[in-house]
C-alpha positions in Angstrom: 0.0 0.0 0.0 1.3 3.5 -0.9 0.4 7.0 0.2 -1.5 7.5 -3.0 -3.8 4.6 -2.1 -5.3 7.0 0.5 -5.4 9.9 -1.9 -7.8 10.2 -4.9 -7.5 12.7 -7.7 -11.0 14.1 -6.9 -9.7 14.9 -3.4 -6.9 17.2 -4.8 -7.5 20.8 -5.6 -4.8 22.9 -7.3 -4.6 26.7 -7.7 -7.3 27.1 -5.0 -8.2 30.4 -3.3 -9.3 31.0 0.3 -9.6 34.1 2.5 -9.3 32.4 5.9 -8.3 29.3 7.8 -12.0 28.4 8.4 -12.7 28.6 4.7 -9.7 26.4 3.9 -10.9 23.8 6.4 -14.4 23.8 5.0 -13.1 23.2 1.5 -10.8 20.4 2.7 -13.6 18.7 4.5 -15.8 18.9 1.4 -13.0 17.2 -0.6 -12.8 14.5 2.0 -16.5 14.1 1.9 -16.4 13.6 -1.9 -14.4 10.4 -1.4 -17.3 8.8 0.4 -15.1 7.8 3.3 -16.9 9.8 6.0 -20.5 9.2 7.1 -21.1 12.4 9.0 -19.4 15.5 7.7 -20.5 17.7 10.6 -19.1 15.3 13.2 -15.8 15.0 11.4 -15.6 18.8 11.1 -16.1 19.2 14.8 -13.2 16.8 15.4 -10.9 18.8 13.1 -11.9 22.1 14.7 -11.3 20.6 18.2 -7.8 19.6 17.1 -7.1 23.1 15.9 -8.1 24.5 19.2 -5.5 22.3 20.9 -2.8 23.8 18.7 -2.5 24.9 15.1 -1.6 22.2 12.6 0.1 24.9 10.5 3.6 23.6 11.2 5.5 26.2 9.2 7.4 26.2 5.9 4.1 26.9 4.2 2.7 23.5 5.3 -0.5 22.6 7.2 -1.7 19.1 8.1 -5.1 19.4 9.7 -6.4 16.0 10.8 -9.1 14.2 12.8 -9.6 10.8 14.1 -13.3 10.1 14.4 -16.0 7.4 14.3 -17.5 9.4 11.4 -14.6 8.2 9.2 -15.1 4.8 7.6 -11.7 4.5 6.0 -8.4 6.4 6.3 -8.0 8.9 3.5 -6.3 12.1 2.4 -7.2 15.4 0.7 -4.7 17.9 -0.7 -4.9 21.5 -1.7 -2.4 24.0 -3.2 -3.0 27.7 -2.6 -0.5 29.8 -4.7 -1.4 33.0 -2.9 -1.3 31.4 0.5 -3.7 31.9 3.4 -3.3 32.9 7.1 -3.4 29.7 9.1 -1.9 30.7 12.5 1.2 28.7 11.5 4.0 28.3 14.0 6.4 30.4 12.0 3.7 33.1 11.4 3.9 32.7 7.6 1.1 32.0 5.2 0.3 28.4 4.3 0.1 27.3 0.6 0.3 23.5 0.8 -2.3 21.6 2.8 -2.9 17.9 3.4 -5.9 16.8 5.5 -5.9 13.4 7.2 -9.1 11.6 8.1 -8.6 8.5 10.2 -11.2 6.2 11.8 -11.2 5.6 15.5 -10.0 2.1 15.1 -7.0 3.1 13.0 -4.9 0.3 11.5 -1.2 0.5 12.0 -0.5 0.3 8.3 -2.4 3.5 7.6 -0.7 5.3 10.4 2.7 4.3 9.0 1.8 5.5 5.6 0.6 8.8 7.0 3.8 9.2 8.9 5.6 8.7 5.6 3.8 11.7 4.1 4.8 13.8 7.1 8.4 12.9 6.7 8.4 13.6 2.9 7.0 17.1 3.4 10.2 18.0 5.2 12.0 17.9 1.9 11.9 21.4 0.3 12.3 20.1 -3.2 9.4 17.7 -2.8 7.2 20.6 -1.6 8.1 22.8 -4.5 7.4 20.1 -7.0 3.9 19.5 -5.5 3.1 23.2 -5.6 4.2 23.3 -9.3 2.0 20.4 -10.3 -0.4 21.2 -13.2 -2.9 18.4 -12.7 -4.0 16.1 -9.9 -2.5 13.2 -11.8 0.9 14.9 -11.9 0.5 15.7 -8.2 0.0 11.9 -7.5 2.9 11.0 -9.7 5.3 13.3 -7.7 4.2 11.7 -4.5 4.8 8.2 -5.9 8.2 9.1 -7.2 9.3 10.6 -3.9 8.0 7.7 -1.9 9.8 5.2 -4.2 13.1 7.1 -4.0 13.0 7.3 -0.2 11.6 4.0 0.8 12.0 1.7 -2.2 10.0 -1.6 -2.3 7.6 -2.4 0.5 8.7 -5.0 3.0 5.9 -6.9 4.7 6.3 -7.9 8.3 3.5 -9.9 10.0 1.1 -8.4 7.5 2.1 -4.8 8.2 4.6 -2.5 6.7 8.2 -2.7 8.0 9.3 0.2 10.1 9.1 2.7 7.4 10.5 5.5 9.4 14.2 4.6 9.4 15.8 6.3 6.5 18.5 4.7 4.3 21.0 7.0 5.9 20.1 5.7 9.4 20.2 2.1 8.2 23.9 2.6 7.3 24.8 3.7 10.9 22.2 1.5 12.6 24.7 -0.8 14.2 27.2 1.9 15.2 27.2 4.0 18.3 24.9 7.0 18.2 26.1 10.3 19.5 22.6 11.7 20.1 19.4 9.8 20.8 16.0 11.5 20.3 12.4 10.8 21.1 9.6 12.6 19.3 5.9 12.5 20.2 2.8 14.7 19.8 -0.7 14.3 21.2 -2.2 12.8 18.1 0.9 10.8 17.1 0.4 11.1 13.4 2.1 14.1 11.7 4.2 16.2 14.0 5.8 13.1 15.6 7.3 12.0 12.3 8.1 15.4 10.9 10.2 16.2 14.0 12.0 12.9 13.7 12.7 13.5 10.0 14.0 17.0 10.7 16.3 15.8 13.4 17.7 12.9 11.3 18.5 15.3 8.4 20.1 17.8 10.7 22.3 15.0 12.1 23.5 14.1 8.7 24.2 17.8 7.8 26.1 18.4 11.0 27.9 15.1 10.9 26.4 13.8 14.2 25.1 10.2 14.3 21.5 10.4 15.5 18.8 7.8 16.2 15.2 8.9 16.7 12.5 6.9 18.6 9.0 7.8 17.6 6.1 7.4 20.0 3.1 7.7 17.7 -0.4 6.3 17.3 0.9 3.0 16.0 3.2 2.6 19.0 6.9 3.0 19.7 9.1 2.7 16.6 12.9 2.6 16.4 13.2 1.8 20.0 16.3 3.0 21.8 18.2 0.1 23.3 20.0 0.2 26.7 23.4 -0.2 24.9 22.7 2.8 22.6 21.6 4.9 25.6 24.8 3.9 27.5 27.0 5.1 24.6 25.1 8.3 23.7 26.4 11.7 24.6 23.0 13.4 24.9 19.3 12.9 24.7 16.8 15.2 22.9 13.1 14.8 23.9 11.0 16.7 21.4 7.5 16.0 22.7 4.2 17.5 23.7 3.3 14.4 25.7 4.7 12.9 28.9 7.8 10.8 28.1 9.3 8.4 30.7 12.8 9.5 31.4 14.1 7.0 34.0 16.1 5.1 31.4 18.2 8.2 30.7 19.6 8.4 34.3 23.0 10.2 34.2 22.6 11.5 30.7 22.3 15.0 29.4 18.6 15.5 28.6 17.2 18.4 26.6 13.4 18.6 26.7 11.6 20.8 24.2 8.3 21.0 22.3 7.8 18.8 19.3 7.5 22.0 17.1 11.1 22.8 18.0 12.2 19.5 16.7 10.6 20.4 13.4 11.9 23.9 13.1 15.1 24.1 15.1 16.8 20.7 14.7 20.4 22.0 14.3 20.0 24.3 17.2 18.8 21.5 19.4 21.7 19.3 18.4 24.1 22.1 19.4 22.3 22.8 22.7 22.1 19.1 23.6 25.9 18.7 23.3 26.7 21.9 25.1 27.9 22.1 28.7 24.7 24.0 29.6 22.5 21.1 29.1 21.6 19.6 32.5 22.2 16.0 33.5 19.1 14.0 34.3 19.1 11.9 37.5 16.4 9.4 38.1 13.9 11.2 40.3 15.3 14.7 39.5 15.2 16.7 36.3 17.3 19.8 36.4 16.0 21.8 33.4 16.9 25.3 32.6 14.2 27.9 32.8 14.3 28.2 29.1 13.3 24.6 28.6 10.7 24.3 31.3 7.5 23.5 29.4 5.3 24.3 32.4 6.1 27.9 32.1 4.5 28.1 28.7 1.5 26.0 29.7 -0.6 28.6 31.5 -1.1 29.0 35.2 -4.6 27.7 35.3 -3.9 24.6 33.3 -0.7 24.0 35.2 -2.4 24.1 38.6 -5.2 21.8 37.4 -2.6 19.3 36.1 -0.7 19.3 39.4 -4.0 18.9 41.4 -5.1 16.0 39.3 -1.8 14.3 39.8 -2.3 14.4 43.5 -5.9 13.2 43.3 -5.0 10.3 41.0 -2.4 9.0 43.5 -4.8 9.6 46.4 -7.7 7.7 44.9 -6.5 4.1 45.6 -6.2 4.9 49.3 -9.7 6.5 49.4 -11.3 3.7 47.4 -9.6 0.8 49.3 -9.9 2.4 52.7 -13.5 3.7 52.2 -14.8 0.3 51.0 -13.1 -1.6 53.9 -14.5 0.9 56.5 -18.0 0.6 54.9 -17.7 -3.2 55.1 -16.8 -3.0 58.8 -20.1 -1.1 59.4 -22.0 -3.8 57.5 -20.5 -6.6 59.6 -20.8 -4.8 63.0 -23.6 -4.7 65.6 -24.6 -1.2 66.4 -26.4 -2.2 69.6 -23.2 -3.5 71.3 -21.6 -0.1 71.6 -23.0 2.8 69.4 -19.9 4.9 70.1 -17.6 2.2 68.8 -19.7 1.2 65.8 -17.5 -0.4 63.2 -15.2 -2.1 65.7 -17.5 -3.9 68.1 -16.8 -7.3 66.7 -13.4 -8.9 65.8 -14.3 -9.2 62.1 -15.6 -5.6 61.9 -12.6 -4.3 63.8 -10.3 -6.1 61.4 -11.8 -4.4 58.3 -12.1 -1.1 60.1 -8.5 -1.0 61.3 -7.1 -1.7 57.8 -9.5 0.7 56.2 -8.7 3.5 58.5 -5.0 2.9 58.0 -5.5 3.4 54.2 -7.8 6.4 54.8 -5.2 8.0 57.0 -2.8 8.3 54.2 -5.1 10.0 51.7 -4.3 13.6 52.5 -0.6 13.2 52.8 -0.5 11.3 49.5 -2.5 14.2 47.9 -0.1 16.7 49.2 3.0 14.7 48.3 2.1 14.0 44.7 1.0 17.5 44.0 4.5 18.6 45.1 6.1 15.9 43.0 4.1 17.0 40.0 5.5 20.5 40.4 9.1 19.8 41.4 9.6 16.2 40.4 10.8 13.7 43.0 12.6 16.2 45.3 9.2 17.6 46.1 7.8 14.3 47.3 9.3 14.3 50.8 8.5 18.0 51.5 4.9 17.4 50.2 4.3 14.4 52.4 5.6 16.3 55.5 3.6 19.4 54.6 0.4 17.4 54.2 1.0 15.6 57.5 1.5 18.8 59.4 -1.7 20.3 57.7 -3.8 17.3 58.8 -2.4 17.4 62.3 -3.2 21.1 62.7 0.1 21.8 64.5 1.0 25.5 64.4 3.8 27.7 65.7 1.5 28.9 68.5 0.5 25.4 69.6 4.1 24.5 69.9 5.0 27.4 72.2 1.7 27.2 74.1 0.3 23.7 74.9 -3.1 25.3 76.0 -3.8 26.3 72.4 -5.8 23.5 70.7 -4.7 22.3 67.3 -7.3 22.5 64.5 -6.8 20.3 61.4 -6.6 22.1 58.1 -8.0 18.9 56.5 -8.4 18.5 52.8 -7.9 22.2 52.0 -4.8 22.4 54.1 -3.2 19.3 52.5 -3.9 20.7 49.0 -2.3 24.0 49.8 0.6 22.3 51.5 1.3 20.3 48.3 1.6 23.5 46.2 3.7 25.2 48.9 6.1 22.3 49.0 6.4 22.0 45.3 7.2 25.7 44.7 9.6 25.8 47.6 11.6 23.1 46.0 11.6 24.9 42.7 13.0 28.0 44.5 15.6 25.8 46.2 16.6 24.4 42.8 17.2 27.9 41.5 19.2 28.9 44.6 21.4 25.8 44.6 22.0 25.9 40.9 25.3 27.7 41.6 26.7 24.5 43.2 29.4 22.9 41.0 28.3 20.0 38.9 30.9 17.8 40.6 28.7 18.2 43.8 25.4 17.9 42.0 24.4 14.7 43.9 24.5 16.5 47.2 21.5 18.6 46.2 19.1 15.7 45.9 20.5 13.6 48.8 21.0 16.4 51.4 20.0 20.0 50.5 16.5 19.5 49.0 15.2 17.1 51.7 16.6 19.2 54.6 15.7 22.7 53.5 12.6 21.6 51.6 11.1 19.8 54.6 12.2 22.6 57.0 10.8 25.5 55.0 7.6 23.6 54.0 6.9 22.7 57.6 7.5 26.2 58.8 5.2 27.8 56.2 2.4 25.2 56.8 2.6 25.7 60.6 2.4 29.4 60.0 -0.8 29.2 57.9 -2.4 26.3 59.7 -4.5 28.4 62.1 -6.0 30.4 59.3 -6.6 27.4 57.0 -7.9 25.5 60.0 -10.5 28.2 60.6 -11.6 28.1 57.0 -11.8 24.3 57.1 -13.8 24.3 60.3 -16.1 27.0 58.9 -16.7 24.9 55.8 -17.4 21.8 57.8 -19.8 23.7 60.1 -21.5 25.1 57.0 -21.9 21.6 55.4 -23.0 20.0 58.7 -25.6 22.7 59.0 -27.1 22.2 55.6 -30.5 20.7 55.6 -33.7 20.8 53.6 -33.6 23.0 50.5 -30.0 24.1 50.9 -28.7 20.5 51.0 -30.8 19.6 48.0 -29.4 22.6 46.1 -25.9 21.6 46.9 -26.6 18.1 45.6 -28.1 19.5 42.4 -25.1 21.7 41.7 -22.5 19.0 42.3 -24.5 16.4 40.3 -25.0 18.8 37.4 -21.3 19.7 37.4 -20.5 16.1 36.7 -22.2 16.4 33.2 -21.0 19.8 32.2 -17.8 18.6 30.5 -17.9 14.8 31.1 -14.5 14.3 32.6 -13.1 17.8 32.0 -12.1 20.4 34.6 -15.7 21.1 35.8 -16.4 17.4 36.3 -13.1 16.9 38.0 -13.7 19.9 40.3 -16.9 18.4 41.6 -15.3 14.9 41.9 -12.3 16.3 43.8 -14.5 18.2 46.2 -16.5 15.0 46.8 -13.4 12.9 47.5 -12.0 15.6 49.7 -15.1 15.7 51.8 -14.8 12.0 52.5 -11.9 12.8 54.8 -14.2 15.2 56.7 -17.0 12.6 57.1 -19.4 14.1 54.6 -20.4 10.9 52.8 -23.6 12.3 51.5 -21.6 14.7 49.2 -19.7 11.8 47.5 -23.0 10.0 47.0 -24.5 13.0 45.2 -21.4 13.4 43.0 -21.3 9.7 41.9 -25.1 9.7 41.3 -24.7 12.7 39.0 -21.7 11.1 37.2 -23.6 7.9 36.4 -26.5 9.7 34.7 -25.1 11.0 31.4 -24.2 7.6 29.9 -27.5 6.2 31.1 -29.4 9.0 29.4 -27.8 8.0 26.1 -28.5 4.3 26.6 -32.1 4.9 27.5 -32.5 7.2 24.4 -31.2 4.4 22.2 -33.5 1.8 23.8 -36.8 3.7 24.0 -36.3 6.4 21.3 -34.3 4.6 18.6 -35.4 6.9 15.8 -33.4 9.7 17.5 -30.1 8.1 16.7 -28.6 6.7 13.5 -28.4 3.0 13.2 -24.6 3.0 13.6 -24.9 4.9 16.9 -27.5 2.7 18.5 -25.4 -0.4 19.3 -22.6 1.6 20.8 -25.1 3.7 22.7 -26.3 0.6 24.5 -22.8 0.0 25.9 -23.5 3.1 27.9 -25.6 1.0 30.3 -22.4 -0.6 31.4 -20.4 2.6 31.4 -23.1 4.5 33.3 -23.6 1.8 35.9 -19.8 1.7 36.3 -19.6 5.5 37.0 -17.8 6.2 33.7 -19.2 9.6 32.6 -17.0 9.7 29.5 -19.2 7.2 27.7 -21.5 10.1 26.7 -18.7 12.2 25.1 -19.1 11.0 21.5 -22.8 11.9 21.5 -22.2 15.2 23.4 -19.5 16.1 20.9 -21.8 15.5 17.9 -24.8 17.3 19.3 -23.7 19.4 22.4 -26.6 21.9 22.4 -29.1 19.1 23.0 -27.2 16.3 24.7 -25.4 18.4 27.4 -28.4 20.3 28.7 -30.4 17.1 29.0 -27.5 15.3 30.8 -26.9 18.2 33.1 -30.6 18.4 34.1 -30.8 14.6 34.7 -27.5 14.6 36.7 -28.7 17.6 38.8 -32.0 15.8 39.6 -30.1 12.6 40.6 -27.7 14.6 42.9 -30.6 16.5 44.5 -32.6 13.4 45.2 -29.6 11.6 46.6 -29.3 14.5 49.1 -33.0 14.5 49.8 -33.0 10.8 50.7 -29.9 11.2 52.8 -27.9 8.7 50.8 -24.3 8.2 51.8 -21.2 6.7 50.1 -17.8 6.1 51.6 -16.1 5.0 48.4 -15.3 7.5 45.6 -15.9 5.1 42.8 -17.4 1.8 41.8 -20.9 2.7 40.6 -23.5 -0.1 41.0 -20.7 -2.4 42.2 -20.5 -0.6 45.6 -24.3 -0.3 46.0 -24.0 -2.7 49.0 -22.2 0.0 51.0 -24.4 2.9 50.0 -26.5 4.3 52.8 -30.2 4.1 51.9 -29.3 2.1 48.7 -32.8 1.6 47.5 -33.6 5.3 47.3 -30.1 5.9 45.8 -31.0 3.6 42.9 -34.3 5.5 42.6 -32.4 8.8 42.5 -30.2 7.7 39.6 -33.1 6.1 37.7 -35.3 9.2 38.0 -32.4 11.5 36.9 -31.6 9.2 33.9 -35.2 8.9 32.8 -35.9 12.7 33.0 -32.7 13.3 31.0 -33.6 10.8 28.4 -37.1 12.2 27.9 -35.7 15.7 27.7 -33.2 14.7 25.1 -35.8 12.8 23.1 -38.0 15.9 23.1 -35.1 18.1 21.9 -33.7 15.8 19.2 -35.5 15.2 15.8 -35.9 11.8 14.3 -32.9 10.9 12.1 -35.0 10.8 8.9 -36.1 14.4 9.6 -32.6 15.7 10.2 -31.0 17.7 7.4 
């Protein structure tokens, strides 16, 4: 199979004109539609536009490669357009774009197609090839130019297990494949189709031109290609990571590591090679990345997004302790006899005490884990110890005043204090890294072993003790407020939290409600977590009920997959509704939000409680007032489905 097997002459438009990026995308999507390989043009368009919002696909040098991977695509295909006068495309180099390829890929993309698409990305890095394409007079000539370039670069196809051989390694790399590489690289982008391979191609070419032996590992949609071996890493002088995704660095312990965006790999390959080999490039030690301020990607990420990512890192590591501990504590209540000793409920019998002891041990870690891994996300491994200690001090409520005066009672800062302590610890370590950067490289190990732990823990502990009284007051006030909620106020809180779970289905708003619910578990507010999970279960169930009782509202291809949302909804996986919300957000999202809000409100009304932050129907046995909890979810789901059915037209009536 060749690149041109995915590109038809009717999907090529030469000497085209467009006044804006949006107009270009519309024309390209129409070309793709003419091939008959997409079943829903609007859905595919939304996928392409969503990708553009994540970052422009105008990669510079007059090239743009917009792309989308969607269930609306039946078969992988390409479209191409040449605009002699160019068009503003928000390209990375600020220049107009005049050569555009659009990639349409189905959700279940075969590796063969992905490798072919990676070939195209690599070929476009050749200036001569680009000029020949722009000079083509007919679509047939355009196709011929691609075939010729592909034949010259890759030669005959080599089948391996029914797929193409690793097409990425160029002939020049094959000649030095068995020799020691001076520089090793990894390239990766969020979609893993175009930018990944273009950066790899650019770095390879720059290596040849600068007489440096380079090997590039690509981490794309089809998996890892050109894997770096331990022997190659051992012999390499430097590592370049050109990626917009998280790349595991532990295998590069003791090596110079330069970490940049994938776009820099495309546009600045020679500069990266020079920087990687320079003395200024920091050495990576497992558990510690000393990157220069210039290379710190978090600084370009945006404060809000950065804080959100660090918080989610802490919550992710905290969840196993909350889930395991919460379920075990709930089991201890199920197995205990309340009448023996109401004050010691959960530990009155040996079996109940067994579960309760283990559960509380796990629960006791949750806030320190949250704090520690927030700090680690900010400052890498050096932040972990300071974060743990800061979280522990926040939970204990110890303050500078209580140390000097035993009569002053300690007030725990709880979830809020642990969260703040994590950020304090992380940023203190970052400050220490900058302060200790003057230490000679020969003494670099002393920073991680001695200086960061001692000064990091000391300063974090001091700051947390200083703010503990104030955060403790806020935490106490919040708990008193929540404990005082009853009647209408409690129901409103449940409706708000439940509705938030369906606003963006796994996005920041959803995660904010979920994080609040899990945090309140540590304060004993189990009704809040119940309302949150009830709201999160509704959205997929709304879609499933729509497919079951109102089948005419969905296309045939969507009905079978919609029924899978019964399982997803009952398992508390809100993301099952995302494909349907993406294709029809103005109808699906309001219906799901209303249904989720009703479920959350009813859960609060019926005083349902839940000690585990996940599990869906599988933890129904430990839900307080479980029968009415099921009723709450069912009513919310039914109302949401009826509302969605009323808003959506039958498929045959849609235009």
